[in-house]
N, C-alpha and C positions, 0 to 999 in steps of 0.2 A: 504493500501503501502502499503512493506518493503523500506526505504528509500536508500536499497543500493544493489538494488535487478533489474537486469537484464530486468525484465521480463515487472516491473510495471514502469521501466522507461527506455525504449526503446532505449532512448539516448544517454543512457549510451553506449552503445557497438558501436564504429564508423562503423565499419563497415557491422552491423543488420539495415537493412530496416526491414518499416510493406509493406507487395507487398499487399494483402487484408485484409479486416476487416467488422467489423458488431457490433451492438451495446453490444454485453457482450466479442468477441474473434476478435484476432487478428494470421497473418500467417506470421510468419519470415523467411526471408533467410539473412544468411552472403555472401558477396559478392563474396566468393570462388564458394556458390554453384548456382550462378548465369552463371559461366562459362559452353560452353555447351562441353562436351566434358572432363569435370572434375571425380574427382574420386566423389566426392558427387551433382555431375551435377543435381539441381532440389531441392534438400532435404530440408528442412524446419521445423517449430514446429508452431502448434495452440497450442495459448497461453492464459486465461482467461486475460481477462485485469485488474478482481479484482483479491488478488494475496487470491491466493488456494492454501496450501500446494501440495496437490498428485489427483488423480483423483474421489477418493475415497471422495473427499472435494466442488465436483463442485456440483452446485445449479440444478435443470428443468431444466432452463431456460440457461445456461452456454454450458447443455447438446445438450438441443437443436441447441443451437447454433456453435457450436461444430460441430454439424452432418450436419450444413445448410452450415458451412465453409470448411467442410470439398472434397464437395461439388465440392464446387466454384474454393479448390485447385487444384483437383486433375483435371477438366477443365482445370485451366490455365495451371497446366506441362505438361496433353498430348499435348497439342498446342504449347508449348516453345521447349518441353525438348525431346515428343516423345517417352515419356520412354513402357520396356518393363511388364513391371510387378511391384507390391510394395510393400513394408514392412510398415505397421504403428502400433506405438506403444510404450507406455507409460512406463518409466522407474516411479519405488514408491522406496521412502527413500533405502539410502545409499546404503544398498546391492545388491539393489533393483535396479541401476548404475544412480539414482540421484544423482545431484552433483552443481543442483539450483531448493534449497527447493519453486519453482513455478511450481505448476502444470503445464505442455508441453508434445504434442501430437507430437511426433515424423512423417516424413513423405519422407519416402524416395521412391524416383523413384529406380526402377534397371532398368537394362541393358543387355543381351545378350554375350556383350564385355566380360564381368568382369570376376575375375578369380572367383569367386563365384556365379556366375550365376546357382540361381537352388538352392542354398541352403537360405534356411525359418529362420524366429526367432529363431525359436528351432533349430538348427546345431552345433551353439558353445554350448549351452547345454548339447548336446548328447553325446558329444565328449569326450575320455580320460582326456584331461588338465582342466575335471571340474569338475573329481568325488568324490564326499565326503569323506573328510577321517571318519567317523563314520559311 
């Protein structure tokens, strides 16, 4: 465990709540994500309890536990927030958008009334604003 990691010590972030957990991982939500109708309504993170830097460092047990809790998380979000779809993904490394160096799986419910409804994970990568210089 890293002493200054908000995923190793979730209580360090006062806006964060452990919603679900199992032996190897937990589902965290910020208070703002529990507001129905909000921009990130229902969104949260599945995080291994042991400090693993990226998804590539997870043990087989952590992988299985992540799969198991993901099913529970979906049921919880479906029943509580009633989304129309989902984006689920890992950011790995600085360039990949990972700003907290403790593996975490983003679970993002999506809704028909969003301005970007129908735009998936690759949408921003395919745009002209992401054209490489080389």
